[in-house]
N, C-alpha and C positions, 0 to 999 in steps of 0.2 A: 334787302337780306332776308336768305334762306338759312332755314334749319342750320345746315351743317358748317356753315360760315358762324352763327352766333355759337352754336358749338364750340369748336377750336379758339373763335377768340375768347368766350368764358373760362376753358381750360388755361389758356395762355394768362389768363388775367389772376385765373386762382396760383398758377406758378408752375404748370405743367413746360417744359422746358423743349422735353423729346417727343416724337412720336417713332414707335419701330412698326415700319410697315411693310405688311405683303397684303395688297388691297389686289379685288376685284370689280367685277363692274358694278353690282350694288354698292358699292364704297367710291363711285365718282365722284358726287359733289362733296364728298369729303375731302377729295385730293384734290380737287378745285380749291377747296377752302383753304387747304394747307401750302397751297403755292399765293393764296393770297395773307398770311398770318407771320410773317416771318419772324415774328417771337418764336415761333415755336418751329423747332429744325426737326426737319422728316430724314428717317435710315430707310433703305432699303434693304431687305434681307430675303434672300430667296428660298428661304421654309420659314415657316412659322413658328417652331419651333427655339430658332435663332432670334426671333422677337421677343419671345416671351421669356428666354432666360437673358436675354441684352438687359431685358427691362428690369428683372430681378437684379442681375450687377450692378445697374446705376443707380437702384434702390438702395441697396446694399449701403452703398459710398458716399451718396447724396441723405439717405432717409428722407427723399422725395419721391413722388409716384413718377413715372415715366409711362406716355400712353401707347396703347397697341393698337393696332388696325388690322383689324384679320376679315376675312371675307367666309360669311357664311358660317354653318356647322361642320363642314370638310377644312375648314379653314383653322376654326378653334380648335377642333381634334386634336390637328399636328401641334399645337399649340401647349397641349394639355401635358406633358411629360414635367415639362419645367413650370409652369402654372403651380405642379404640384411641389416642387422645390420650393417655390417663390411662396408659397401658403406654409407650407412649415417652417421656413426663416422669416415671417411676417414683415414680406418686403410688401411696401405699398406700390401696387398696378392698378390701372386703369384700360380696361381691356375694351374698345369701342368695333361692336360685330356689326358687320351689316348684315341687312335681310331683307327678305321679299319686300314689296309694299304691303299693305294689307290686305286690298282685292284681290294680289295674286297669290298670297298663301293656301288658300283654297283648291289651286289647278294641280297640286301636288308636281309643280315643276322638278327636275331632276337633282337640282340642290337643296330641295325643303327638305327639311329636318327641324327634330324637336332642340335648339339650339338650347334651350332653357335647362333641361334634365343635364346637357353636357355641362355649361355651366353649374349648375348647384353643389356640382363636386367639391369645388375648391373655392368658389366666391363667397364671403361675406357680405355682399351685397350684391341687387340684379334687380334690372330693370326693363321691362320689356314691350311696354305698352307706350311709347315716349312716340308725341306728336309734333310737328314743326313749334306749335306755340311752346309746348312744355320741354324741349330738347335742350334748350340753353341751361334754365334749371337745374335739369337733371344731371348734367356734365358737372354742376356745379356741387351737386350732391354727390354724384360718385369720388370727387374728389375729396370731401370730405368725410366721406365712408372709407377710402384707403387710407386716411389717416387714424380712424376711430380704433381704438383697443377693444380686442374682442376678446373673449373667454377660452380656454382649452385650444384646439388647432384649426380654430376658425380661419384664422390668417387675416388677409388685409387688401384683399383684390377684390375690387368692384370691375362688374361688366355692364355693359349698358349696349343691350341687342337692340339695335337702330332701326328700321324698318326705311328705305330706301324715299317712303312717302315725307317721313319723318327729317331726310335731309333735304328735298328739292322742294317743298312748299315754304311758303312766306313764313318767318317768324317775327316774332316782337320786340327780338333784338336781345343782347346779352345778357346773361343774368350776372348780379353781384356775387362775390365770392362769401361764403359762410363762414360764420367763426370757425377758429381751429379748435380741435376737440383737445381735452386734457386728461390726463392720464390720473389715476384715481390714487389718491393717499393711503396708505396704511393704517390702521389703527393701532393705539398705544399698546392693549391689550396683545397685538399679533408683535409689535415688538418685544413685550413681557415677556413672553410667553417663549419666543427666540432665545432673548438671554437665558430666560432659567436653565434653557438646554445644557448651555455654559456652566452653570453653576453646579449641574450632576458632575457625578464622577465619570471620566469616561471620556473617549476621544471623540471630537466635534468636528464633521465637515460642511461645507456650506456649497452645494450644487447650483450655479449660477447659470441664467441661460438668457437670449433675448435682451430684454431691456440692461438686464443684470451682468450684459458680456460688454458695455458699454465703457470706454476709458475710465471716465468718470465714477461710472461704479466697481470697476475692477481695483481702481486703486484703495477705495474705500473698505472692499472688501480684502485686500492684501493689508492694512491697516488691523485690520481684525485679526488678522491670521497672525502678524506679527507679535500682536500683544497678549494672543490667548493660545497660540500654538494650534488651533484648528487648521484643516486642511483646507485647499479652493481648487473645485474642477469646476468644469466647463462638460456642458453635452458632449458627445463624440461627435458630431460634426455642426460647430457653431457658425451663425449665419455669416457672423463677422467677428474676428478677434483682433485686436491689436499685439504685435509680439515681438519679442527681439529685445536688446540690450533697451534696459532702463524702463520696460514696459512690464508692470505685474507678472510674479513669477507664479505662473498658476499652471495647474496639471487637468489634461483630458482623462474623461473615462474611456475607456479601451472598448476594442468594437465588438468583440465575441462575450456570449453573456457569465462564460465561465472564469475571466480575466473581470469582468466587472464585481462579481461575487466574489473574488478574492481580494480585489481593492477595500470593497467594505464590509468585510468579516472582521477587522478590528476596528470598525467606526460602531460608536455607540449610540450618537446620536447626528441624525441626518438632515441639517435644513434647507428647504428648497428655495430660493430667490429666483423667483419667474420661472420654476423647471417644476416640471412633472415625475412621478415618481419613475425611477429609471426600467425600463423594460427591454428584452431582448429585441435583438432587431429584427428574427427569425424565431421561430416556435423548432424547438426540438425535441425530440420524445424526452427524452430523461433532464431535461433542464428547465426548471423554472421561468415562467414569462419574466414574471416581476422580481427584479433582482434586489429583494433586501432581504439580507439575513435577520432569522428569526430574532435576533439580540440586540439589533437596532431601530430605535425609533425615529419616526419619522415627525418630522414638522413642518410648517410652513410659516415662512416670513413674508412672503406676497407673493401674488398671482404673477400672472402672464400679463396680464392686461395693465397690473399697477407700475407705480412709480418704483422703480427699484431702487435710483440712485436716493431716491428719500429715504424708502427703506434703510439703507445701507447705512446711512448719515445717523438717524436716530441711532439703530441698534450701536453704532461703532460708539455715539454718544454715552449709549446704556452702558455700555462695557468700562467705557474711560479711553477708547481706541485711537480716539478723533486725530489727536496729536502725536502718535505713533507712526514714525518713519516707515512707507510699506515696504515689502519685500519684492525686491526689482533682480529680472534676470541680468546678468552680468556679460559684457563681450568676453569673448575670447577668438583665440587665431584658430581655425580650421583651417588645416593642411589639406592642399588638393588633394583628390585622389590619384593612383597609376594604374596601370596595367588593363585589365578587360571590365566591361560596362557588366556589373549587374545590379538588382534594385537598391542595392546599400551605394554601392559606389556612384550610381545617378545621382542619388539623395547627397551623398558628401559634394557632388560637384556642383549641385545645386546653393547647396550652402557656404562652399566657401568661395562662390565668384558672385553673391546676388548685392544689387546693388543699394544704395539707400532709399528707404521711402516706395521699397516695391511690394503691388498689390499682386499676392499669389491665391488664382483661382483653380482649386480642384476638383478632380472628378473621384473616382474611386481608386484604391490601389494605392502604389507606390506614393502617387501624388500626398495622400492625405496623411499616409507615411511620415512626409519628410517634414510635417509639423514640429516635431519633437527635438529633430535632430539641427533645426533651425535658429531654435531660442538664443543660440550666441554668437549668431553672425550678425545681423544690421536690421533694425526697424521695420516689422512688414505687418502687413495689412491680410489677413485670411479669411477667403473666403470658401467653406466647406459643401460640402454633397449632403444638402439637409435632409432632403428628402427621400434617397438613394435612387434617382431616378437618372440613372447615367445619361449621358450627353448636355449637362448643363455647364461642362468646364470652359469649353472652349466661347459658345455665347456668353456667359456671366462674365470671363474675362472682357470680350467685347465691349459690354454694356458699361464694364468699370474704367476700361479706355477711354469710352466716351463722357463718362463723369469726371473722369482724373485725367485730363490729357497731358498735364509737367509728368506726372507719375508712370515708371515702367512697371509694364503688366506682365505676370508669366502665368501662362495657362500649363498644369502640368495635367497629362492627359493620359492615360492607359489607352491601346489600341480599340479595345472594343470601345469603349464612351466615347471617341475621339469620331470613329464610323456613323453615329449617329445624329452628330450636327456637323459634321465638316463642312458645309456653308457657312458656317461663320467668317471662313478664312476669306471668302469675295466681300463682305460688308466688310471688313478691316485692311483689305488693300483697297477697296474704294474710298474707306472716308483713310487713310494711309496713318491707322492706329495703332501706338506704341505697343504691340504685344507681341510678345516670344512665344513661341509655342513649343514645348517639348513634349514629345511621343515618346514612353517609357514601349518600345516595340518589344513586348515579346513573343507576339503571333501567336495570344491564346488568350479567352477569357478566365485569367489565371484563379481569380476567388472564386471560382466555381470548381477549379481543380479542387481545390482548400477546401471549399465546401463539401467536395464529394467525399472525398478522405476523411471529414468527420463523422461520414456516416460510416465507417471502419471499413470501407471497401479496399481492399490490396491490390485487387488485379482488375484496372479499367477494361471492360468492354469496347470493342471494336467502336459500337456506336454512339456509347457514352464520350467517348474519346473524340469521337468525331465533332459532337455539336462543343467541345472547348476549345476545339482547335482553329487558330486562324493561318494556317499554313501553306490552303490549299485552295486559291493563291496565296500568295505572299502578299501584301498593300505596301507598293511603293510611295511612301507618305509624301515625299519631298516631290515628286512626279505629280500625286494629287495636289500638292501648294502650289507648283506651279503652272497649273492649269486654271486654278482660280485667282492667277495674278501674284504669289507670295512667292518669294526665295526662300528657299531651304537648303539642308546637308544634312550627311549621313555622320554620325559619331559612332566608330566602333573601340572607341578607345578611352578611356579616362580623362589623357590628355587632350584628344580634340575635342573631347565635350565640351572641357572647362574652358578651351580657347572659342570656340561657337557661342557659348553662352556670352562671354566676355564681349566679343565682336558684335553681338545682337542688341546688346544693351547703350554697347556706343551709338549705334547706327540708330536712326529715328527711322521708323514705320516696321510694318510685321516683319516675321522672318519665323521657321519653323524644322526644329531640329529634329529630328528621327534619333534616337538615341537604341542600339540594337543591341537587345538587351542578354546574352547567351544561355542564361539558367531562368528559370521561370519560378524560382521561390518569390514567396511575398517579402 
């Protein structure tokens, strides 16, 4: 047994079931090992950003790490944008990055690069000096590290940079899995401090993120809300939230800073539950970066790495809310829209046609805006753009479909973000994944138009307009989909869009819909 086979068997024994791969020469022994370990499913992607985004989507739906197999520094660099999103989502991922053997690194071959520096930006665990005798144990340690909770925004991504000699030389055998890491429990003093905020006169808001947005945690938070009258709010872009009828009725922080400040203007006590202090997504000259009004006191029930379910349970017990019925979203009939397509009618069509237990992966723009409108439709899992690096929606949808083959998946994409990782369609076709891709085709980087207008610019110059415009030439998304092996269709009216969505959900396999939006308003 060589090091590569020992590594793959060890990861499989730990529970890694999928490897999203775009390998090269340095990883050929790992490819050979994957061929001999049927317990791990190998999925080819045509671009490394699809590998890393798919691993993110898989982790969000399962809570388990997938592996990625990437080729040296350039391959890793191609995957970094979606690793950034995965880091902000706290998705467990194990990157295996092939490298030159030790005796070759000093020759400065064309693909030689500083892989460590690339990995350090988003990895909570890095190993660079594996040998064939340590590689299996390093793999077990990488698995454990991906499940270990870290503070702040360090995330849960392990990166194993493996020299080819560690893969091809003889190994001592597979390694045993380590014990699973456990979340820390909050101290009683933290619970008492949070409970005291409810005793003060004023309005209370719980800001919940990460572990605190799990279904179990949100049910408890909703009981506290029903008992005390406090508001429950998630961050603007939560990694995963269960929504729809019979899910806890919660709000989201809005996107623009003045909207956040307005929401918090009447809040006297802001309690952070696995969350950070609200900060503006971008810096603006006349707006503060930290979005907490002066009259609002901020306290913390638990940190991001703590057990939020346990913390909320203790708080509910302390407040006498444990037996209170939670406040849930109710189902309402959502009529199908009629007439031409704009962002609002596309969102209404999505809400009116959703099948039960849909998984929605969003990028920026209209997809994220659909969340609030769809809460009275059907039960849905929402996967948002956590890190702001567009191009996540399609790969995350791909990984979610691998994780949950019995559930339909909808990717809501702007045409700007879709162009970043459209290679996802090929993997969806190859694996016959049940993914419907809906593109808001307004032929523009529309959010940039909005941001530009926020500068007070009333007349957009020719150069600026050209940098936001995607009409020269227009992109034919249906033709691109066909080239990748996926059927698609155009929708020019609301009626056409509703019919296409319903038919796509009824048929197994991937399908793409280009919704031709006539206006460019958000």
